[in-house]
N, C-alpha and C positions, 0 to 999 in steps of 0.2 A: 558434513557428517558422513562417516563411513557406512555404506549400505550393508545391511545384515539380513540374512534369510530368517533369522530367529523371529518367532512370532507368527509366521505364516503357517497355515495348515497344509494338508496334503494337496488339496486342489489349488490353493494359492501358490505353493511352490512350483507346481507344474506350469502354471500360467507364467510365472516369473521366468522360468527356464525358456519358454517359448518366446517371451518378450525379448530376452537377451539375444536371441537368434534373429530377431526381425527388426527391432526398433533401434534408432540412433543411440549410440552410447553417450551422446552429449546430454541426454536427460539425466539430471542429478536427482536420484531418488533418495528420500530420507530414511525410509524403513519399508518393511515388506507388507504394506497394506494393499490388498487386492479387493477392490470394492465390488459388491454385488448389488446392493440397494441402499437407499438412504431416505430418511423422513425426518423433517424438523431439525432437531439437533442430535440425531443419532444416525450411525452408519453401521451396516452389517457387511462382513466380508464374504467371499465365496465359500468359506467353510462354516458359515453361520455364526461367526463370532460378532458380538455387539460392541460398539464403541461410542463413547460420548465425544462429540465433536467440538473441540476448543480451537479449531483452526478455520472452519467454514470455507474450505477450498482456497486458503490464503486470502481471507477477508473478502470473499466474493459473495457468499450466500448470506447476505445480511438479513433476509427474512426467512432463512432456514432452507433446508433441502425440500424441494417440491411443495412449496406453499400452495394450498388448494386454489387460491385466487389466481396465482401465476399460471399454474397448470391449466386451469380452465380457459384463461385468456389465450394461451399458446395453442391449445387444441382448437379453439374457435378460429384462430387465424389460419391454422393449417388447412382448415376446410375452405378458406377463401383463396389465398395465393401465397407463394413462398418467396418469390423474387421477381423483380422487374428492373432493378438498377436505379437507385436514387440519383446517381450522377446524370442520368439522362431523362428521367420521367418523374412523376409525382405520385404520392399516395398519402392518405390521411394519417396513417400510423406514425410516420416520421414527423409530420407537422405537429400532431398532438403531443408527442414526446418532447419535441423542441419547445413547444409552448410551456410545458410543465417545467423543463429545465430553466427557461427564462424566469419563471416565477420564483425559483429557489436559488438563482444565481447570486453569488456573493459580491456583486458589484452594482453600482447605481446606474440608472438609465436603461435604455433599450439594449438588448443583447442579441447576438446571433449564435447559432450552434452549427458545428460541423461534426459529422459522424464518420467514424472509422470502425475497425473491428477489434481493437485491443488497446492496451495501455501504451505500448511502444509506438503504435500508429498515432495515438493522441499526441504524444511528445513530438513525433516527427512533424505533425501538422502545426503544432505550436512553434517549432523551430522555423518552419517555412514562413508562417504568418509574420513572425517577428522580423525575419529578414525582408520580407515583402514590404512591410509597413515602414521600417526604419531605414532601409537601404544599407544596413550594417551587417557585418558577417562574423563578429566575435561574440563569445558568450562567457558567462560566469556560472560555474556549478560548484558542487561541494563534495569533499572527500566523504566516503561512506554512503554516497547516494546510489540508489538504483532507479533507473528511469526506463529500462528496456534493453533489448539486445540487437535491434537493427542499428546500422552504422551511425546514424545521426544521434539517436538516443544513447547508444553505447559510448559516444564521445563524452557524455555527461556521467554515465555510470562509473562509479569508483568504489564499489563495495567489496569486490574480490578480484584479485589480479587475474585469475583464470578466465574471468569473463571478458577481459580485454586482450588477453594474450593472442598473438598472431594476427591481430586486426589493426589496420590503420584507422585513425579517427575520421569520421565523416565531416565534422565541422571542428573549428578551433575553439577549445574550451579551456578556460583558466580556472583551476579549482582552489577553493578556500576550505579551511576547517569548518565543520558544522559546529554551531554553538552548543556543544555538549559539556555542561557544567560538571558532570561526573568524571570526565576524562579530558580536561582542558589540555591543549597542546601549545597555546600561546601564553606568554607571560602577561598577567594582569597587573595594572598599576593599582596602588592602594585605593580601595573604595570604588574601583571600576567594575562594572558588571562584565561578565564574559561576552555577552552579546555586543557590548560596546567595543570590547577588545577586537572582536572579529571585524567589525565595521571599520575601525581605525586602521587595522592591518590592510584592509582593502584600499582605503583612501591614501594612507601614508606610504604604503609599500607598493602594492600592485599597480595602482593608478599613477604613482610617481615614477616607478622604475621600469615597468614591464608592459603596461597596456594603457592606451589612452581611453578614457571613458567614452569619448566621442566615437570610438570604433565598436562599442559594445551594443549589440542589438537587445539582449535580454539577460536577466538572471533567472535561472531555473532552480527552484528549491522546493523541497517537501516541507509542508507545515509541521509534520512530525516525521522524522526520518525513519523509514520502514525497514528495509533490508539491512541498513546500517546499525540497527540495534533498538528500534522503537524509542528514539531519543526525542524528548520534548525540548524545544529550543529555549535558550536562556531568555528570561523576561526582557522585553524591550527591544529584542533583536529585530523583529519584523518591522516595527515602526521606524527604526533607524534605517533599515534596508529600503523601505518605501521612500524615505526622504532622499536617500542617495540616488535611487532610480529617477525620482522626479527631477532632481537637480540636473541630471545629465541626459535626460531624454531616453532613459533605458527602460525597457518593459520588464515588468515583474510577472513571471510565469510561475504558478503554483501547481505542483504535481499532486493532485488529490486522488490519484488512482487507487491507492490503498486506504487513505484516510477519509475519503469522502462518503457521501450518501448515508449520513447518520452514524457512522462508525464511532465518532468521538462525542456523540451527544448533540451535535449540531449537524446541519446538512453538510457543512464543509469545515474542516479543521482550521482553516485560515480565519474563520469567524471568531475563534477564541482570541486571535491576535488583534482584532478590531482594525484590520488592514484590508483595503480593497485591491485585489490583484488586477492585472490587465488581461491575463488569459488564465483559464482554469482547465487543466487536463483531467478527464474522468474516464473510468472504465470499471473493471472488477465488480464492485457491489451494485452498480447500476442495473445490470442485466440478469441477476440471479443465475448466472452460469451460462447464459447465452452470450455469444461473442459480440460485444459492442464496446466502443470507446469513442472519445471525441474531445472537442474543446468548446468552451464558451468564452466569448469576448464581446465587449461593447461593439455596437454596429459601426462606430467611428473607427474601430480597429479592424474588424472583419469586413473589409470592403474590397477584397481582392476580386479580380475579374473572373468571369466564367472560364474554366479550364486551368486556372492557376493551381488547383489541387482537386483531387477527387478520389473515389473509391468504387470499385465494382459492387462490393458487398456491404460497405459501410451503411449502417442504418437499415439493414435488412428488415422487412416487415415483421418477421418472427421475433427477432431480437428487440425491435422497437416496441412491440406490444408487451413483451416480457419486461422490458425496462419501465415502461409507463405504468404497468400494473404494480411492479415492485415499489416505485415511488409512491403510488397511491396507498399501498398497504402500509408503508412506513408512516405515512401521514395519518391514515384512518385508525391505525392501531397504536398511535402515540409512541412509536418506537424510538424517537429521539430522546424523550424523557426516560424511557425504559432502558436505553443504552447507558445513559448517564447514571441511573440508579443502580443497575446491575454492575456496571463498571466500578462504581464507588464501593459496592459491597465486596467485590473480588479484590480490589486494591487494599481495602481495610484488612481483609483476611490474609493477604500476602504480607502486609506490613507486620501483622501480628505474628506470622510465621518467622519473620526475621529474628525475633527474639529467641527462637528455638534452633535456628539453622544458620550457622556462621558463614556458610557459602553464599547465602542470598545477599549479595552486596548492595544491590539497588533495585528498587521497584518504582516504575514510572509509567505514565500514560495518561490518556484522557478517554472517558467513556469506555467502550469495549475495544480499545486499541492499547493493550497493556503489555509492557515489556519488563523482564527481569534479567539482571546481569549477575552471573555467578563468578565468584572469586575464590582463590585458595586462601587468601588472607585479606581482611577488610582494610587493614592499614596500608599494605603494599598494593592492593588491588590487582594482584597477579591473576591473570585470566584462568578460570577453571574450565577449560574446553572439554577435557575428558569427562569431568563430572556432569557438565551440561548434556553431553551426548549420551551418557549412561542413563541420565534421568529421562530423556525423551524415549529411549528404547524401552526402559522399564515401564514407563507409563503406557506405551503402546501395547506391550504384552499384557498389561493389566486392564486394557480397555479404555484408554484415554488418548485422544489424538492431539498432539502438540507438534509445533515445528520451530526450528531455530531462527534466529536473526543475529546479525553481527557475528563476531567470532566466538562469543561465549554467552550469548543471551538466548532467551526463549520468549516467544510472543504468545499471547492469549487473545484470540479473536473469534469467540463463539458467535453464532447468530444473535442479532439484536433481540430476538424474541425467545431466547433460550429459557426454558422453565426453571424456576428456582430450585426444584429438587435435583435437576441435573447439574446445576451450578454447584450445589453442595456435594453431590456424589463426585463430580469431577475434581473439586478441591481436595477431597479426601484422598483420591487416587494420586493427585499431584504430590501431596505431602508424603505419602507412602513412598513414592518414587524418589523424592528428594532425600528422604531419610536413608534409603538404600544406597543412593548415589554418594552421599556423604560418608557412609560407613565404608564404602569400597574405594573412594577416590580422594578423600582428604588425608 
């Protein structure tokens, strides 16, 4: 989306000018939001303008901005100690967080947890663990995926060409189409589900002509594709994928960095598929904005030797206590159920809007991981990129924070505890922006 100064006040514009002179131009800014403070599901900019937050820092602030319980826990930890390096020493905060993650892990049996600082580090750890355990070096990923920007995770990322331009891949990855029923790219046989079409392409084409399954360490997949457009997979796809992995000794790695920690109404989005993964990658919503990420795997898989992998700051005590408290808040405030309930309300409202707005081609999602795809025409499904961008900019100027995904989609990921009155106000602002965008762009 093209960055615009429109919507920023006098103070904000001055800070943006200073930013341009100092910070890397590789940062892709969506619009001219310059934040001063935030609370719950609301944000204020440096010029005093108030916004309803329907993005939560890209699905990070699952319990909202500055939840009082999280703030209190972090302040208390600050008065104890900040850092000692978990790779070399011990502290209870990391242990307690690990134990909590064990309790909610989406696989059977005893698990172990590795901590890093971010989502891309979580993916890197999963890549290395899969190589370590299987002795194999090839992987399977999906077009439209986003798994991070370090060289290993970037080898899987395939959502925008600019993200991969000028960089050699860190590992060898073979990409498949994601099972997107709204925009299928493979031909389906009569009566065949699109999920089955993807799996048969993998087995009948990729494994037969290009890649031996015995060389594949793992498949890395998002249970709901995030950056690629908030795409819910075709029914039955994950169970078939699990069968293929089991048959060939391939690990199934699920990237729950954006979809996990209650975002979809369950702790992990893969639970909707009734499939047990081998490795789970987590980050984003776990830490309420503190930098933390990592992986969970059965102890039979995570049995690598000391020194095989590590991190200076991973599992930092401040981040660990923030994450532990976040998980406790989600549990104690029943935010899994609330996410599902609020998400259903928003989805119903958007589906109802489709009757009034021809550009709203598809509404999809689970819980509060909701995507909308915009089209010039519902029959041809021509992508309405300019309309989508205009809508986001108009909403911003009217006090609603949205962000894009895919080439012509918008995501809605408000905090799981967003109050109903803010949901209503945000939906009104959204429809007003959509009405304006259709008037100017269709």
